[in-house]
Structure formats: structure tokens, C-alpha cells
N, C-alpha and C positions, 0 to 999 in steps of 0.2 A: 613854308614856301620861301623861295629865294628872296622875296621883297617883304617879308613879314615885318621886319623892324626898320627897314630904310628902303628908299627907292633903289632901283637897280637898272643897269644896262645889261641886257641879256643877249649875247651873241648866239644865234642859232645857227651852228656851224654845219656845213655840208659834209666835210670829211676832214678829220685831223691831219692827215698827211698831204693834203692838197696844198699846192704852192700858194694859190690865191687865198684860201682860208687862212693859211698861216700868216700871210701878209696882212690881212685884215686884222687878225688878232693882235699881231705885233704892233701894228700902228695904234690900235686902241690901248693896248697895255702900256705903251710909252707915255700915255696921258693918265696913267692911273693916279699919280699924285694930285692932278687936278680934279679928277672924279672924287678922290678922297676928301679934298678941301670942300667940295660941294655936298659931301655927305651921301654920295651915290656909290653903291656897290657895283662892281664888275663880276659878271658870271657868264659861263659859257655852257652851252648845251650841245651834246653830240647824239647821234641816233643810232649808233652801232657799238656793241661791246667789243672794242678793239683795245685791250689793255696796253699793249706794247706801244701802239700808235698814240693813244691818249697820253701815256707817260712820256714819250718823246716829244709830243706837242706841248705838254705842261713844262717840260724842263727847259725848252728853248724859246717858247713863244707865249705861253699863257700860264704862268706859275700860280694862278689863282684857282677860284672854285670852278669845277667842271662837273656837270651833271649828265647822266645818261637818261635819255628820253626814249625808251623802247617803244612807247605807244606813239610817238611822233606827234604828240599833242601840240608841241611848240611849233612844229613844222606846218601843221594845219592851220595854227593860229596866224602865223605870218603869210600863209597861203590863202588867207580869207576863207577858211573852212575846208580847204583841200590840201592834200599833200601833193605838192607840185614836183614834176620831174623835168630836168632840162634834157635837151635833145643832144644826143652824141653827134649828130650831124654837124652840130656847130663847130666841132673840133676839126672837121675837114676843110673849113675855109681859113686858110692862113692869114687872110686880110680882115677876118671878122672880129667882133667885139671880144670873144672869148680869148683869142690869141693876143690881143691888145692887153686885156686884163692880165694874162700870164706874164707877158714881158715886163709890164709895170711891176707886177709881184716879184719877178726875179730880181729886181733892184733891191728889194727889201729883204728877202730870204735867201738869195743866191740859190745854190744847188741843193739846199736842204729840204727835200720834199720826196713824196713817193705816191704810189697809186694804189695802196692798199685800201680795200673796202669799196663799197658802193658809193660813187660820187655823183649819182644822178639826182638825188633828192635835193631840192633847192632850200636854201635857208633864208636867213635875213637877220634882223636885229630889232629889238624893242627896248623902249625905255618905259619902265613901269613904275608907278607911283607906290608909295608905302601901302601895304595891305592889298595891293593889286586892284586899287579902286578905278584906276584909268591907265590908258596907254597913250601918253601925249605925243609919242614919236614912234613910228614903225618904218622899217625898211624892208622891202622884199627883193630878194635876189631874183632877177628875171633871166639873166644869162650867167653861165658859170663865171664866177669871179667878181660879179657885181658887188660892191661894198658900200655901205653907208659912208658919207663924208664925216670924218672924225669931228670937224669943226661944227657940223650940224648936230652931231650926237652931244657934244659938249654944250652947245647952245640950248639943247632940249633939256638937258640935265641941269643947266644953271637956272632954268625957269621952275624948277620943282620946289 
């Protein structure tokens, strides 16, 4: 398991080409040295076998461990037992939260994104103790582009 020998932060990514997903990953990866000092591993989970997309994501945003979760077990876990999907209707409101998330993310990743793959399955993030005995911090993406606050994730990791 990802957390067999040390605690882990696991990013449950919606889609590797997504501007908002890439932004979240990049902001967390920037703090990798701090997580390393805490003895906490960083890992990312994707739900689709998209080798070219995962390779591009790894190259530019997440050069660490990336796992394929075809069964979507992580997605159900962060969704409190259900695989949740976001509404594409949210994309129609240019004043809504999704667009605010996208504009904020554009400042981090620029134009380096795409729409390849199914981006409707919502993700999240979990901090898991060694051997998976508990999850002291969990974040659930409720609208496309919602991301856990990096300082909150670091704070949870520091308590392990």
C-alpha cells in the first residue's frame, strides 16, 4: 500500500490534464521538501488509463508516485462511500465557483492544460497514517477545482 512504511498525503485527482487539478498538484509538490522533513510521502491517484496525459502531468506537475485506481476505490472513499460526479451545468455560469477556481489555477499553470478524459468524477485528498490505521485529514472536492488548502494539509501532516 501507499502508506505501508510511512504516512502519506494522497491526492485523488479528477483528471491529469485539468487546469485545476494540475494547479492543486503543483502547489502541493512545491512543498515536497517540507513533507519530506515530516516523513510524509506524497502520492497521486488517477482514475483513467491515459498514459500520455499521466506522463505530461508527471513531467510538469507531479514527478512523484502516481497510481491508477481503475476500481475508483479512492474516489468512493473521499466521497463517503459513493463515486461522486460534478455537474457540467456548473461550467455554464461564468460567475460561479468553477470559473473562479479555473482563473485562480491559470495563475499557477498558465495555458498548460487540456480536456482529455472524463473530468466529471470528483476527487479530493487524504492524509493517511502509517499502515492506514487512520485518516486524520480528508478533503472532498465538491465543485470542479476545489482544492485542499496546502497549509491545512501541512498542518495535518505535522501532527502525524
